[in-house]
VOTORTOR-449736 format. One record per residue (C-alpha): residue in one letter; chain; x, y, z. Coordinates in steps of 0.001 Angstrom, whole numbers, plus 500000, padded with zeros to 6 digits. Last residue first. Layout:
N
R   rest   kette        x        y        z
R      A       A        X        Y        Z
...
//
This chain:
307
R   rest   kette        x        y        z
R      D       A   475218   514516   498378
R      R       A   478089   513404   500620
R      N       A   479248   510819   498101
R      K       A   479265   513427   495340
R      S       A   481467   515753   497325
R      S       A   483847   512904   498105
R      T       A   484302   512055   494415
R      F       A   484708   515769   493685
R      R       A   487568   516169   496113
R      E       A   489049   512773   495292
R      A       A   489706   513684   491653
R      L       A   491025   517170   492423
R      W       A   493156   515970   495336
R      V       A   494709   513201   493235
R      G       A   495535   515661   490468
R      P       A   496870   518190   492965
R      L       A   499124   515430   494371
R      I       A   500414   514092   491064
R      L       A   501535   517305   489361
R      A       A   503657   518719   492192
R      L       A   505077   515251   492796
R      G       A   506145   515068   489156
R      C       A   507614   518570   489343
R      I       A   509626   517661   492446
R      Q       A   510778   514482   490709
R      I       A   511793   516496   487630
R      L       A   513769   518910   489820
R      S       A   515727   516117   491456
R      L       A   515487   514986   495090
R      Q       A   518809   513376   496002
R      E       A   518780   510296   498207
R      R       A   520375   510676   501625
R      L       A   518875   507379   502824
R      L       A   517654   508837   506143
R      V       A   516779   512452   505302
R      V       A   516007   512218   501564
R      A       A   514342   508792   501643
R      F       A   512399   509576   504822
R      A       A   511116   512837   503326
R      T       A   510106   511086   500096
R      G       A   508171   508409   501969
R      F       A   506513   510990   504230
R      F       A   505426   513088   501260
R      P       A   504458   509999   499288
R      V       A   502164   508868   502154
R      L       A   500506   512269   502651
R      N       A   498043   511638   499822
R      F       A   496600   508775   501853
R      F       A   495225   511483   504158
R      P       A   492540   512161   501543
R      A       A   490796   508863   502503
R      A       A   490040   509709   506157
R      R       A   487127   512059   505486
R      E       A   485396   509564   503179
R      P       A   486270   506569   505388
R      G       A   484396   507780   508487
R      I       A   485357   510184   511266
R      M       A   485724   508031   514400
R      S       A   485563   504428   513144
R      V       A   487751   505469   510214
R      S       A   490379   506748   512643
R      R       A   490507   503491   514623
R      I       A   490838   501254   511564
R      F       A   493544   503543   510170
R      C       A   495534   503419   513394
R      I       A   495314   499629   513555
R      H       A   496328   499341   509899
R      A       A   499383   501533   510438
R      L       A   500284   499463   513522
R      F       A   500337   496131   511698
R      S       A   501931   496026   508240
R      P       A   503371   499527   507800
R      F       A   504946   499718   511312
R      L       A   505490   496441   513157
R      I       A   505984   493968   510339
R      I       A   508039   496333   508187
R      G       A   510265   497269   511127
R      A       A   510829   493626   512026
R      A       A   511763   492840   508423
R      V       A   514237   495729   508374
R      S       A   515819   494465   511592
R      W       A   516079   490938   510147
R      G       A   517836   492362   507090
R      K       A   520178   494461   509250
R      I       A   521240   491299   511058
R      T       A   521787   489721   507664
R      P       A   519088   487679   506015
R      W       A   519811   484173   504648
R      F       A   520055   484179   500878
R      F       A   517551   483281   498172
R      N       A   518351   484197   494572
R      G       A   519352   480690   493424
R      E       A   516491   480430   490950
R      I       A   515135   477422   492839
R      V       A   515256   479337   496151
R      E       A   513420   482356   494714
R      Y       A   510827   480062   493141
R      V       A   510224   478391   496513
R      V       A   509890   481810   498180
R      L       A   507402   482927   495528
R      P       A   505431   479705   495972
R      L       A   505193   480448   499743
R      S       A   503846   483989   499296
R      T       A   500331   482694   498642
R      V       A   500130   481093   502094
R      L       A   501367   484167   503987
R      A       A   499155   486498   501965
R      M       A   496104   484423   502819
R      A       A   497069   484508   506507
R      S       A   497531   488273   506300
R      L       A   494089   488558   504680
R      V       A   492519   486679   507593
R      G       A   494327   488707   510266
R      L       A   493586   492027   508578
R      L       A   489904   491109   508228
R      V       A   489723   490201   511903
R      M       A   491451   493445   512869
R      G       A   489051   495428   510705
R      P       A   485997   494050   512456
R      V       A   483674   491847   510347
R      A       A   480908   492604   507842
R      P       A   482515   490770   504925
R      K       A   483879   493015   502149
R      N       A   481681   494417   499402
R      R       A   483748   497495   498521
R      L       A   486882   495840   499857
R      G       A   487263   493942   496590
R      L       A   487868   497241   494796
R      A       A   490804   497815   497133
R      Y       A   492320   494443   496218
R      L       A   491980   495201   492504
R      A       A   493613   498581   493148
R      Y       A   496459   496838   494957
R      F       A   497206   494700   491916
R      V       A   497113   497763   489648
R      L       A   499443   499603   492020
R      G       A   501881   496691   491841
R      L       A   501978   497026   488061
R      L       A   502910   500685   488509
R      M       A   505731   499654   490849
R      F       A   506962   497128   488295
R      L       A   507008   499858   485639
R      D       A   509055   502141   487892
R      G       A   511535   499346   488624
R      F       A   512117   498597   484965
R      N       A   512716   502276   484143
R      F       A   510538   503237   481200
R      N       A   511366   502537   477568
R      M       A   507954   503323   476080
R      K       A   509876   504441   472963
R      Q       A   507990   507733   472767
R      L       A   508121   508184   476525
R      T       A   511864   507605   476579
R      E       A   512282   510140   473789
R      L       A   510347   512651   475875
R      N       A   512894   512362   478702
R      G       A   511501   513926   481867
R      K       A   512701   511126   484131
R      S       A   510596   508703   482081
R      A       A   508942   507165   485153
R      I       A   508787   510520   486946
R      A       A   507297   512504   484059
R      A       A   504892   509671   483255
R      V       A   503673   509623   486857
R      G       A   503119   513389   486772
R      L       A   501230   513173   483497
R      L       A   499141   510336   484928
R      T       A   498215   512567   487869
R      I       A   497232   515515   485676
R      L       A   495161   513263   483407
R      I       A   493386   511607   486358
R      G       A   492608   514974   487980
R      L       A   491154   516261   484726
R      I       A   489008   513137   484459
R      Q       A   487834   513689   488048
R      Y       A   486940   517280   487271
R      L       A   484972   516220   484201
R      N       A   482874   513684   486103
R      I       A   483443   509948   486523
R      P       A   480426   507672   486865
R      T       A   480862   504399   488803
R      R       A   480254   501593   486326
R      F       A   481170   499063   489036
R      V       A   484083   497355   487279
R      L       A   485275   499981   484792
R      S       A   484459   503080   486840
R      A       A   485714   501485   490025
R      G       A   488965   500609   488263
R      M       A   489449   504208   487137
R      L       A   488924   505432   490706
R      I       A   491317   502798   492039
R      I       A   493964   503928   489547
R      I       A   493428   507522   490661
R      P       A   493717   506636   494349
R      Q       A   497029   504819   493664
R      A       A   498774   507632   491756
R      A       A   500599   508751   494911
R      V       A   502395   505386   494824
R      I       A   504451   506816   491940
R      I       A   505837   509478   494286
R      S       A   506951   507061   496979
R      I       A   508442   504588   494514
R      N       A   510399   507344   492755
R      I       A   511721   508639   496082
R      A       A   512702   505133   497202
R      T       A   514860   504873   494103
R      T       A   514632   502463   491201
R      H       A   515874   499003   490183
R      H       A   516167   496893   493326
R      A       A   513291   498770   495000
R      A       A   511064   497773   492087
R      I       A   511465   494113   493050
R      Y       A   510430   494997   496618
R      M       A   507423   496995   495433
R      C       A   506300   494357   492935
R      A       A   506482   491632   495584
R      N       A   504587   493938   497952
R      F       A   501709   494289   495512
R      A       A   501675   490594   494662
R      T       A   501562   489419   498300
R      F       A   499337   491942   500120
R      G       A   496791   493320   497682
R      L       A   496865   490587   495053
R      M       A   497265   487396   497122
R      G       A   495246   488658   500077
R      M       A   492454   489802   497775
R      L       A   492435   486498   495893
R      C       A   492181   484486   499111
R      L       A   489495   486872   500363
R      K       A   487470   486221   497207
R      L       A   487815   482488   497722
R      F       A   486533   482824   501313
R      Q       A   483643   485144   500485
R      P       A   480792   482883   501642
R      R       A   482893   481729   504651
R      L       A   483773   485127   506127
R      E       A   480358   486185   507442
R      P       A   479571   482771   508922
R      W       A   483166   482716   510316
R      Y       A   482663   485855   512414
R      T       A   481741   484160   515673
R      P       A   484197   481333   515004
R      L       A   486992   483985   514857
R      D       A   486315   485208   518391
R      K       A   489018   483248   520204
R      A       A   491479   483483   517306
R      I       A   491302   487278   516938
R      L       A   493997   488666   519235
R      P       A   496309   485633   519121
R      W       A   495907   485817   515339
R      T       A   496978   489436   514909
R      I       A   500587   489464   516116
R      L       A   501774   486090   514808
R      C       A   499863   486750   511597
R      T       A   501724   490031   511087
R      G       A   505040   488257   511641
R      L       A   504204   485582   509093
R      W       A   503022   488321   506747
R      R       A   506339   490141   506767
R      I       A   508443   486971   506929
R      F       A   506883   485720   503679
R      I       A   507303   489084   501977
R      L       A   510921   489298   503153
R      W       A   511590   485804   501807
R      M       A   510328   487015   498441
R      P       A   512671   490010   498451
R      S       A   515936   488395   499676
R      I       A   517265   490067   502820
R      E       A   520225   492433   503277
R      G       A   521237   493146   499674
R      V       A   518302   495513   499171
R      A       A   516328   495658   502451
R      M       A   517144   499330   503079
R      R       A   515367   500203   499817
R      S       A   512202   498337   500802
R      F       A   512419   499772   504326
R      L       A   512340   503360   503062
R      T       A   509569   502571   500572
R      S       A   507435   501091   503343
R      T       A   508249   503894   505802
R      G       A   505550   506063   504222
R      W       A   502941   503604   505463
R      M       A   504063   504468   508985
R      A       A   503855   508192   508254
R      T       A   500386   507664   506795
R      A       A   499213   505888   509952
R      V       A   500752   508445   512332
R      L       A   499127   511318   510457
R      L       A   495840   509420   510494
R      I       A   496060   508893   514253
R      I       A   496817   512585   514806
R      Y       A   493727   513393   512769
R      P       A   491542   510946   514685
R      N       A   492426   512417   518118
R      K       A   491642   510069   521016
R      L       A   494017   507392   519712
R      F       A   496921   509532   520964
R      H       A   496408   508269   524507
R      L       A   496982   504617   523708
R      P       A   495109   501971   525689
R      L       A   493979   499942   522657
R      S       A   490298   498994   522577
R      L       A   489937   499153   518799
R      P       A   489977   495467   517952
R      K       A   487215   494550   520437
R      F       A   486475   490818   520135
R      M       A   483321   489715   521938
//
């Protein structure tokens, strides 16, 4: 029987250390997306990302995949859509955004993800939202608006946001749809689900590569481009998921979820330290608005789930 969590790593004994490692690895996504600009074409990077993830996961799950196929088969089309939206479309938006905005902006805007998922759950599953959650949503959206408009009220009035910021927000919507699909996911180990979704993402990324070639935007990666791709495959694509799977098995998803709020902190720190991007006052204010808003909404969602 396949055992996705039997990894001989000492740090896997502490769930909180694992979650810190996972969020730090996810925080490298914005760093790598900015480093990839001019080094590897965006759609080719997506294809390579999920090809590499498949090459790692499938040797680990192939032997036991027939055991889990009865659980996977009824939701096959749904899994195809989830892989396309959550893995392919989301990352396409992130890499396009990286060509038009900063890694700091991407990191901070991503902090709105839990709020968008909460709103989606309310619309799709009729999940009730209380007053505190609404307040959290409003605070978070205010922070996102402040970042996207760079504090310019005239920009807000004209809805003339930065192209990259808008693409990143669109990517969050795609990922929210993927996350909502996880609510009724097949009863299979996380590694198996990761392998299947990675395969779906690999297939659905092919048309994007073809389009990139036709448009004349494809170019062969530089040495740095291949290094960036390897980093994306190893850290945010594979190891972060392994750490998250392990931590959830130890403390449960409700207690693990708030750690997602650390992703923008790590992403911003990496951008400032390694890319030497400047952190402006409006970005600090936007981050200061987003994170309390996310905490407020998730705090009362978690409290309700425990009751």
